[in-house]
N, C-alpha and C positions, 0 to 999 in steps of 0.2 A: 354367740357373742360376736363383737363386744355388745354389752347391754347398756341401755340408758333408762332412767326413771324420771318422770316429770310429775310434780304435784301441782294441782291448781290449773288455771287456764291462762295465766299471764304469759303470752309468748309461746304457749304450748304447741300450737299448730305449726308455727314457723320452725321451731326447734325440732319437732318430730319429723317434718319433711326433710330437713337437712341431715339429721342423723340416719334416717332410713335410706337416704340417697348414698350414704357411705357404707351401707350394708349392715348397720347396727340394728339390734332388735330391742323393741320397747318392752319393759317389764312393768308390772303394776303393783308389785308387793314392795312396800317401802321398807320392809325388814331385811330384804336381801342386801348382802354386802359385796356382791360380785359385779357391781356396776362399774362402767367406765366413766359415766357422767350421771350426776344426780342434780336435778334442777328443783330447788325447794323454794316455795314462797315463805314469807315470814311466819305465817300462822302454823306452818308445819316444818319448821327449820330442822336441820340436822345438828347433832351434838358433837360431831367430829371424833367421837370415841373410837370408831372403827375405820377412820379415814386412812387410806394408804397413800402417803405423800409420794409424788412422782409417778403413781400408777393410776390415780383417779382424779377426775375433775368434779368439784363440788361447789355449788352456788346456793348459799349466800356466805358473805363474810360474817363471822360471828359478831353479834351485838351491833350490827350496822345501824340499828335504830338510834344509836347515840348521835349519829349525824343525819339520818334520813327522815327525822321528824323536825318540824319547825322549831319546837322548843329545844330539842336536842342540839340542833345546829346553832341556835342562839346561845345556849349555855356554853358550847364549845368555843364559839367565837369570842365570847366574853372572857372565858378562861385563857384562851390563847393570848388575847391582848394583855391581860394582867401579867401572865408569865413572861411574855416577850418584853414588856416594858421593864420588868424587874431584871431580866437577863441582860438587856441592852445597857441598863444603867451600871451593872456590876461587871460587865465584860467589854470595856472599851478596847477597841482595836481587834476584837474577835472577828473571825471570818464567818460568813453565813453558814457553811456546813457545820462548823463547830457549835454555833449557837443553836441550830436546829437539833443537833444531837443532845445538847444540854437541856433544851426545852422539853424533851420528852419525859423528864422527871416531873410528873404532874402530881397534884394532891391525891391522896389515897382514894378519895371518893370517886375520882375519874378513872383511876387504875382499876377499881373494882367494877366499874360500869362496862368497860370494854377491854377486849384482848388486843385490839388494834386501834390505834389512834392516829388520825391523819392531821398534820399541821399544815394549814394553808397560809403561807406567809406572803404578804404583798409588800413589795418594796418600791420606793420611788426610784426610777431608773437613773437618776442623776447622781447616784452614790459614787464615791471614789472607788476605783477598781484596783485589784492587785492581780496581775496576770500570772504571777508565780503560784497563786492559789486558785487556778481555774477561772480567773476573771470574775470572781465573786466580789460583792461589795464589802468594804471594810466598815465595821460598825463603830460607833462611839465618837466620831469626829463631828457629826452633826445629826439632828433627828431625821431619820429616813424611813422609819416604820410608818406605813400608811395607817392612820387611825381608823378604827372600825366605823366611826360615824361618816367617814369619807367614802365608803363603798357599801355600807349596809344601813338601811333606813332605821331611824330611831324606833325602838321596839319595846313593848311592855308585855309581861306575862300576866294574863288576867286570872290565872289560878293562884297567884301569890298576892296576899292581901295588901302588902306594902306597895307592890308595883301597880296593882289595880287602883288603889287610892291615889297614887302619884299621877297615874294617867288621867283619871277623871278630874283631878285638880288642874292639870295642864290643858286638857282638851277644851277647845273653844268651838262655838257653833260654826264659825266661818272657816274652820280648818277641815281638811279632808284626811281621814284615816281609813285604814282597811283592816278588817278583822278576819282572822283565819284560824280554823281548828288545827291543832297541832299535827295529828296523824292521819290526815285525809288526802285525797287526790282528786283529779278531774274537776277542780273548782268547787267541790262539794262543801257547803257550809260557809263559803266566803261571801262577805258582803261589805260594800263600802260604807263607812260611817259618815254620812252626809248630814242628816238632821235627826235630832232626838235619838242619838246613838245609844245612850244609856238605857232608854226605854226599849229600843229594839233588841239590845243584847239581853235584857231581862226577860223579854218574851221568849226568845229562843232558848234560854237556859231553863225557863219554867215549862216550856212546851217543846220538848225534843221531838224530832220526826217520829211518826208512828211506826216506822220500820225498825226502830231501836227502842222498844218499850223497856221500862224499868232500868234504863241505863243512866249512869251519873252524867251530869253536864260535861260536855267536851272541854278539855283543856284548850285554851285559845291564846293566841298572841294578837296584839293590835300594833300596826305599824303606820308611821307617818307616810301618807301616800305621796308618791312622786307625781305631782299633778301636772308637770310640764315635761313629759318624757320625750325621748327622741322618737320621732314618727317616721314612718315610711309611707309615702303617698298619702299622708294625712291620717294613717292608721297606726294603732299600737302594734308592736311586733316583738317577738323574742327570738333568740337564736338557740335552737336545740342541738347541742353537740353531745357526743358520746365518749365516755371514758370507761374502758373496761379494765378493772383491776384484776389481772389474772393471777397474781400472787402477791402476798404481803411480806414474805421473808424468803428471798429478797423481793423488793418491789418490781413488778413487771406490769407495765401499763400499755394499753392500746388506745389510740385516739382516732375518732372519726369526725370529720368536719360537720356533718349533720345538715340542717336546713333551717329556714326561717318560717315562723308561723305568724300570720297576720290576722287581725280582726276583720269581720265582714264590712263594718261600717266605720266612718270617720270618728276620730276620738273627740270626746266631750267630757271634760273633767267633772261636770255637774250631773251627768246622766246617771240614772239608777239602773240602767240596762247593763247587766253583767257582761254581755257579749262585747260591749265597748271596752271594758277594762281587762278582761281575761282572754288571752289569745289561744288557749289550748283548744284542740278540736272538739273535745267533749262538750265544751261550753258553746263553741261556735255553731255546732249542730242545732242548737236551740233557737238560733236566729232564723226568722222566716226567709231571709235572703241566702241562706247557706247553700241550698241546692244550686241556685243560679250562680253563686260566686265561689263555689268550692275550690275550683282550680286556682283562684287568685289568692286563697288563704295560705297556700304553701309555695314557697320559693326555694328552688334548688340553689346551692351555693354558686353554681355557674351563672345562673340568672342574676343573682345579687351582685356578683363580680362584674358582669357586663353593665349592670345598672349604675354601679359606683363609677366604673370607668367612664361611662358616658356623661353622667350628671355632675360628678364631683372631682374627677381626677385633676382637671386643669384649674377649676375655680378654687379648690382647696389645696392645691400643690401636692396631691397624693401620688405615690409611685404607681406605675402600671400594675394592674392586678393586685391592688392593695388588700382585697379580701383574702387572697391566697398567700400573700407574702408577709402580711402583718396580722390581720385579724385572726386567722385560723391556724397560725403557726404555733 
């Protein structure tokens, strides 16, 4: 020993190389309890019954699907907004840490769903502050909670009849929406709702991919598309940062700045080419230009910082190294 166990293939090679470089030995029997590290995928997660706190490392966080599926995240954000509104109305003058502690008393259905619940509270930075309480904002003097609609696109669950009906009553031909399966990744099953969306959705639900026969239609959400996004050199991009939750009681977090992912081609809101709209590498590889432009689809933060310093620092009045002093802090 020490021993480590890895199930599945997600990150397995990278993790195995690191552990073996430290002299650890890999085991392949998932019933062994003498591991120092156990790396589980969701489909074969651990139950924590034999976990030795302080002696073993175990990945995953229990019931993380409550937040890591699109429907789960949507439900949590809706419930967060409802609870925070209620708490802020009834706790005028309360400081942020106290409100967060109170807000963890959720309806029973959410307590049953997860052993761990993360509250992401977004506050407008102009709130009055009280330095005697850690410089946290004081609540109740004016509305400072950022509304969900200000940072999360308008969304509907298509697996709920009332929301599905409300969406189709709202949806107009000239509007752009995007449809996403709840528990998928790598852009699988995503498509923009440009024209004849209802017919396209019906075809997908009636004719699921041949790789998943006899499977019920996927639960999906549909979101209003941000058709005028911030572009980088004319292309859509996203920032992939990393947050490792090493422990939940107490919280121990590690953050890495990550990198930027860009599309191969310039953005066009009306295009039905998914590589225009989705920036992940799994999707960009399907673009015929990917091999030629591969190195341009990933920007290190140092490159992005130099770019912002050169292009926008003076014209936008940004501080030097804004990427490292503001964006990624």
